[in-house]
C-alpha distance (Angstrom), angle and dihedral (degrees) to the residues before:
residue distance angle dihedral
M1 . . .
H2 3.77 . .
Y3 3.77 138.8 .
G4 3.81 92.9 -92.2
H5 3.90 88.8 61.2
L6 3.78 91.5 46.1
R7 3.85 93.0 46.0
L8 3.75 93.2 50.0
A9 3.81 91.0 49.8
E10 3.76 91.4 49.0
E11 3.83 95.2 47.7
A12 3.87 91.3 47.7
R13 3.79 90.2 48.1
E14 3.93 89.6 50.7
A15 3.76 95.3 41.9
M16 3.81 94.4 49.8
G17 3.84 99.5 32.3
L18 3.77 91.1 -120.4
Q19 3.74 117.6 -176.0
Q20 3.72 94.3 -152.0
V21 3.90 138.1 7.6
L22 3.73 114.1 -151.4
F23 3.81 119.7 -152.4
I24 3.80 112.3 -154.4
P25 3.85 120.1 -172.4
T26 3.68 115.4 -153.2
F27 3.72 122.9 -123.7
V28 3.83 91.4 -143.9
S29 3.74 120.5 -10.0
P30 3.87 116.0 -132.3
F31 3.78 88.1 -137.7
R32 3.95 94.6 51.9
T33 3.66 104.7 42.3
G34 3.79 92.9 127.2
E35 3.79 95.5 46.2
T36 3.77 126.3 89.9
L37 3.77 108.6 -128.3
S38 3.76 131.8 168.3
E39 3.68 117.6 -75.7
P40 3.86 116.7 -83.6
A41 3.83 90.9 -114.8
H42 3.87 91.3 56.2
R43 3.86 90.3 49.4
L44 3.67 92.7 47.4
Q45 3.88 91.4 51.6
M46 3.75 91.8 47.5
L47 3.83 90.6 51.9
R48 3.84 88.5 50.5
L49 3.83 90.1 52.4
A50 3.73 95.8 44.1
T51 3.81 94.5 49.8
R52 3.82 104.5 34.3
D53 3.88 95.3 97.3
N54 3.76 93.5 56.9
P55 3.83 114.7 80.1
Y56 3.93 89.9 -159.2
F57 3.76 94.4 56.6
A58 3.79 125.2 81.1
V59 3.82 132.3 169.9
S60 3.86 124.5 -131.8
E61 3.74 127.4 -157.2
V62 3.91 92.1 -160.6
E63 3.80 95.2 119.7
I64 3.84 96.7 36.9
S65 3.75 90.7 49.2
R66 3.78 90.0 49.2
G67 3.78 93.5 50.2
G68 3.70 127.8 -164.6
V69 3.88 123.5 67.5
S70 3.75 110.6 -15.5
Y71 3.74 115.7 -128.9
T72 3.82 119.0 -171.1
I73 3.82 92.7 -139.5
E74 3.80 92.3 58.3
T75 3.80 88.7 49.1
V76 3.74 94.7 48.3
Y77 3.77 91.0 50.8
A78 3.77 90.2 48.3
L79 3.84 91.3 52.5
R80 3.74 90.2 45.6
E81 3.74 89.6 56.5
Q82 3.82 92.0 46.7
H83 3.84 95.1 45.9
P84 3.86 105.3 25.6
D85 3.87 94.4 169.9
A86 3.83 96.9 44.3
E87 3.83 124.8 107.8
L88 3.78 104.7 -127.7
Y89 3.65 126.7 -147.0
L90 3.86 131.8 -177.0
I91 3.73 115.4 -146.7
I92 3.76 112.8 -154.5
G93 3.85 137.6 157.5
A94 3.70 120.1 -107.0
D95 3.74 89.2 -110.6
A96 3.77 91.6 59.5
L97 3.87 88.8 46.9
S98 3.72 89.2 60.8
D99 3.92 90.2 61.9
F100 3.76 93.9 37.4
M101 3.80 94.8 108.1
T102 3.85 89.7 59.6
W103 3.86 90.5 57.2
R104 3.75 117.3 106.5
C105 3.84 109.8 -91.1
S106 3.78 94.0 -7.2
E107 3.89 92.9 167.3
Q108 3.89 90.1 51.7
I109 3.82 90.3 50.3
V110 3.85 92.3 58.3
Q111 3.75 91.1 47.9
A112 3.78 86.5 61.2
C113 3.79 100.7 39.3
T114 3.77 146.0 8.1
L115 3.75 119.2 -109.3
L116 3.79 115.6 -128.3
A117 3.79 105.4 -162.8
G118 3.77 117.0 -162.0
V119 3.89 109.9 -133.9
R120 3.76 106.3 -131.7
P121 3.85 126.0 -158.3
D122 3.83 115.5 -87.1
Y123 3.81 91.6 8.9
D124 3.69 122.3 126.2
L125 3.86 101.3 -140.3
Q126 3.82 95.8 173.6
A127 3.83 89.0 57.7
V128 3.79 90.9 53.5
I129 3.88 93.1 45.3
H130 3.85 88.5 55.0
T131 3.85 90.1 59.1
L132 3.86 90.2 57.9
S133 3.71 125.8 92.5
E134 3.80 116.1 -99.4
T135 3.86 91.1 -107.0
V136 3.71 93.2 52.8
R137 3.76 94.3 40.0
A138 3.83 89.2 57.3
R139 3.78 91.6 55.3
V140 3.83 98.8 52.4
R141 3.78 121.5 103.0
P142 3.81 116.1 -174.1
I143 3.81 115.8 -134.5
P144 3.80 115.8 -159.6
T145 3.73 109.6 -135.1
T146 3.74 137.1 -166.3
P147 3.75 107.0 -101.3
L148 3.81 107.7 -107.7
R149 3.70 112.7 161.5
I150 3.87 97.7 -155.1
S151 3.79 126.0 136.3
A152 3.73 129.8 -170.9
S153 3.88 89.1 -138.9
A154 3.79 90.3 55.9
I155 3.75 92.1 47.8
R156 3.82 90.8 52.9
Q157 3.83 90.5 48.0
R158 3.82 90.6 49.7
V159 3.89 89.8 52.7
R160 3.80 91.1 46.1
T161 3.85 90.6 53.8
G162 3.74 96.7 42.2
H163 3.74 100.6 -107.1
S164 3.75 128.4 138.7
I165 3.78 121.1 -94.5
R166 3.78 92.3 -173.8
Y167 3.88 112.3 141.5
L168 3.79 89.4 18.7
T169 3.74 96.8 83.0
P170 3.92 135.4 7.6
P171 3.78 115.6 -72.4
D172 3.73 92.9 -118.5
V173 3.82 90.5 55.8
I174 3.86 89.1 50.6
E175 3.77 90.1 51.5
Y176 3.67 92.1 49.4
I177 3.83 92.5 50.0
H178 3.80 91.0 50.8
Q179 3.79 94.5 43.8
H180 3.79 91.9 51.4
Q181 3.73 94.3 36.6
L182 3.70 94.7 -127.8
Y183 3.79 128.1 176.8
L184 3.86 94.3 19.0
E185 3.80 92.0 121.2
P186 3.74 123.5 59.9
């Protein structure tokens, strides 16, 4: 969790007038099954620390409680069941949108929610949108974002090599990373 994620969430919330933005850490990402990431409980706690000062942000354990590989479609259906009258949105970066058609049940995801795609600097969102199916394309809303070139993998690499991550992620998250000695191993 870093300031780029938080800023995208805040800008999407503001642009769409959202009452709440729900952060949902995966148990195991289907796109990172071969990678060693921090334990789900650590990622959950870092999310709580990063979002606790924003009254519009909340953290859900739905995917961690479910366990196994986390598929967005299952989460969307679970949220629909929990909040049957809510209008659901899925906030993703433009880079994730470029792979969206490879997600499990992508067409069903957009039947249940609208995609809010953060427009990143130097990224041709319109070219990506044209690669999507017509059904998906109709459910994408671009969200202009403040250009923050921060990546989670770069943060992990900086920690691993002993470099500062100050001003890349909230101080409480940095303290948690150091306290639990996260990201020291590749």
